Structure formats: structure tokens, C-alpha cells
VEXFISE-614434 format. One record per residue (C-alpha): x, y, z; residue in three letters. Coordinates in steps of 0.1 Angstrom, whole numbers, m for minus. Layout:
N
      X      Y      Z   aa
      X      Y      Z  ALA
...
***
This chain:
217
      X      Y      Z   aa
    218     41     17  MET
    214     29    m17  SER
    216    m10     m8  ALA
    194     m2     21  TRP
    170     13     m9  CYS
    175    m19    m31  ASP
    162    m45    m14  LYS
    172    m47     21  ALA
    143    m32     34  TRP
    116    m55     12  LEU
    130    m79     32  TYR
    126    m62     66  VAL
     83    m53     54  VAL
     79    m88     47  TYR
     92   m102     83  ALA
     70    m77     99  LEU
     37    m90     79  GLY
     52   m126     91  VAL
     57   m118    124  ALA
     17    m97    120  SER
      4   m127    105  LEU
     13   m148    130  ALA
      4   m126    157  VAL
    m31   m129    137  LEU
    m38   m164    133  VAL
    m18   m176    170  VAL
    m45   m154    193  ASN
    m72   m156    171  TRP
    m93   m167    195  GLY
    m85   m139    223  ASP
    m86   m113    197  LEU
   m113    m85    194  SER
   m131    m73    158  THR
   m110    m44    158  PRO
    m77    m61    165  GLU
    m80    m87    137  ARG
    m92    m62    110  ILE
    m62    m44    124  ALA
    m38    m71    125  TRP
    m52    m85     85  VAL
    m46    m52     76  LEU
     m5    m54     88  ALA
     m4    m85     76  ALA
    m16    m80     43  GLY
      4    m49     36  ILE
     34    m64     31  PRO
     15    m93      5  LEU
      3    m59    m12  HIS
     38    m47    m12  VAL
     55    m78    m22  PHE
     31    m72    m55  GLU
     37    m44    m65  GLU
     76    m46    m59  ASN
     91    m84    m64  THR
     66    m99    m82  TRP
     57    m91   m111  PRO
     67    m53    m98  GLY
     65    m24   m117  GLY
     39     m6    m95  PHE
     63     25    m94  PHE
     66     24   m133  TYR
     30     26   m135  MET
     25     50   m109  ASN
     58     75   m122  ASN
     33     71   m156  LEU
      3     80   m142  THR
     18    113   m126  PHE
     30    124   m156  GLY
     59    117   m154  SER
     90    120   m184  LYS
    114     92   m166  GLU
     93     71   m148  PRO
    125     50   m134  LEU
    133     80   m119  VAL
    107    104   m108  TYR
     87    115    m81  PRO
     91     79    m72  GLN
    123     63    m66  ASN
    139     32    m46  ARG
    142     57    m17  ALA
    104     70    m18  THR
     93     36    m18  ASN
    111     25     11  MET
     98     55     29  VAL
     59     50     22  THR
     59     14     27  ASN
     83      6     56  LEU
     67     41     76  GLY
     30     26     71  ALA
     34     m7     78  GLU
     54      3    111  VAL
     25     28    119  VAL
      0      0    108  PHE
     11    m21    135  ILE
     16      2    159  LEU
    m21      9    152  VAL
    m27    m29    153  ALA
    m17    m30    188  ALA
    m29     m4    204  ASN
    m63    m16    185  ALA
    m86    m21    215  ASN
    m78     11    229  ALA
    m87     25    193  LEU
   m120      8    187  GLY
   m139     26    153  ALA
   m108     42    147  THR
    m85     14    134  VAL
   m113     m1    117  VAL
   m118     30    101  THR
    m81     29     93  VAL
    m82     m4     72  ALA
   m118      3     56  VAL
   m103     37     44  PHE
    m70     16     29  PHE
    m86     m9     15  GLY
   m109     14     m2  ILE
    m81     39    m16  VAL
    m58      8    m28  GLU
    m86     m8    m48  LEU
   m101     27    m64  ALA
    m64     31    m68  ASN
    m52      5    m88  HIS
    m75     m4   m115  THR
    m84     32   m123  ARG
    m40     35   m132  GLU
    m48     m6   m143  GLY
    m71     14   m168  ILE
    m52     34   m183  GLY
    m23     13   m184  MET
    m42     m8   m206  ARG
    m54     24   m226  LYS
    m18     37   m227  ARG
     m1      3   m241  PHE
    m29    m17   m260  LYS
     m5    m12   m287  PRO
     19    m32   m279  GLN
     m3    m62   m270  GLY
    m19    m50   m234  LYS
    m54    m69   m231  ARG
    m64    m63   m194  THR
    m68    m36   m165  VAL
    m40    m58   m146  TYR
    m19    m41   m127  ALA
     11    m44   m102  PRO
    m11    m44    m69  GLY
    m48    m49    m79  VAL
    m47    m85    m65  ALA
    m37    m81    m31  THR
    m59    m42    m32  ALA
    m90    m67    m42  LEU
    m74    m97    m14  PHE
    m73    m87     14  PRO
    m76    m52     19  LEU
   m106    m46     m2  PHE
   m126    m77     15  LEU
   m106    m64     53  ASN
   m130    m34     42  ALA
   m159    m46     37  VAL
   m157    m61     65  TRP
   m150    m31     83  GLY
   m179    m14     74  ILE
   m198    m45     83  ALA
   m182    m40    118  TRP
   m191     m2    118  LEU
   m228     m8    109  SER
   m234    m31    134  ALA
   m215    m17    164  ASN
   m221     18    184  PRO
   m192     45    177  PHE
   m184     83    177  GLU
   m176    101    147  TRP
   m148    120    164  ALA
   m131     80    158  GLN
   m143     77    123  VAL
   m127    110    117  LEU
    m97    103    140  ALA
    m92     70    115  GLY
    m99     86     82  VAL
    m72    116     96  GLY
    m54     90    100  ILE
    m48     73     66  GLY
    m46    111     53  VAL
    m16    114     71  GLY
      0     82     62  ILE
     m7     97     26  ALA
      5    129     28  VAL
     35    128     47  CYS
     46     90     34  LEU
     37     98     m4  ILE
     35    131    m12  LEU
     59    147      7  VAL
     88    129     m4  PRO
     70    127    m38  PHE
     75    158    m39  ALA
    113    163    m31  VAL
    117    138    m55  ASN
    106    161    m82  LEU
    131    185    m73  ARG
    155    163    m72  VAL
    148    136    m94  LYS
    175    120    m78  SER
    193     93   m104  LYS
    212     74    m74  GLU
    176     59    m60  PHE
    163     55    m97  ALA
    147     20   m102  PHE
    167     m6   m126  ARG
    135    m19   m135  SER
    101    m14   m152  ALA
     96    m50   m136  GLY
     61    m60   m155  TYR
     53    m34   m176  PHE
     86    m44   m191  GLU
     68    m64   m213  ARG
     53    m36   m233  TYR
     87    m17   m236  LEU
    103    m40   m256  ARG
***
């Protein structure tokens, strides 16, 4: 289980991202706009995961510091919660994309929700890390994940807002989309975090702070 939660699951997420991109590119001409927006989200999330966890990596360290952790390699986010959050979300996004025509404004709202939330969260945490590590030489508000939160996720959200503005929709569909977004946040992020806040599992602790290692020397 520890090996799966280390890097193996990441390769699965990246493979799902490549497959989603292939669906988007090969079928572009036959896809409706909601389908295109949904598949951009499904292809963009693995890219976001790559920036957060592989290169430059270290989002989890920043995130745990933001939560006030005294052991930011250990809790509340660890390798197990990281796998549940990101792999689980990617599976949900692919299922949503596969049913995008039926979901319409709901799937577009999901993309808008995540594009805005991701950029806002990464920007907020990046500002916090600049303040925290300024004495160690940090000069920018860059934080792992902020680049892909901007492109493609936030630009995809802008596309979604433009589509919602130009097309009729039912508010129930928008509320359903927000509900999916909140459900992912609660079930795949907050609940696993709450469990690890109690357990503080050392077995699934991260081994490196990634991007932030340079400020810890």
C-alpha cells in the first residue's frame, strides 16, 4: 500500500490525463462545448497533479503548513490522502466528462468551480509562503500548482462562464455542479484530512518538501 501511495498511483493519473487529452483532440470536431470544457478539465487535472507532486512538487508541504501542521511532512495531507484526493477526483471528472451532454450546465459549473477555487487557493497559499520564507530568500508568490491552476484550469473556467452567459440553463443544474464540487472537496479532501489528523500516520509521510527544500537548508 505504501508503494502504491508513493508513485504508482501518479502514473495511473498521468495515464488517465493522456487518455483524456486523446479523447479531446481526436473527437474535438464532434464534441459539444460542455463536452470540450469537461474533457479539458479531465486532461488538465493530471497536469496540475504533476506540478503539485512531481515537478517541482511540494504542494502538500505548503498545504500542511497552511493548515497549521507542526509536522508538515506527516499531516493532515500525506501520501495516502494525496492518492485518494487526486485519483478519486480524476475518476469523477472523467465520469462527468463522459456524460457531459446529458449534464450540460452542471458539468460546465464543475469546471468553473474548480478553476476559480484552485487559482484562488494556490494564490493565497503562495502569498503566505512568500511571507513565511522571505527571510530564507523567497522573492515570488510562486507555489507548486499555481501555473497549471491558471492554465488550463482557470482559463477553462472563464470559457465555462462565457458559455453559461450565452446559453440558457436551469439554476438546478448550476447548484448540482456546485454540489459535485463541494462533494469532492468534502469527501475526497476534508474527510481524509480529518482521519489523518487523528492518526498522524508516519508510514505514509512524505519524504521531501519538494520545491520548498531550498528554503529549509
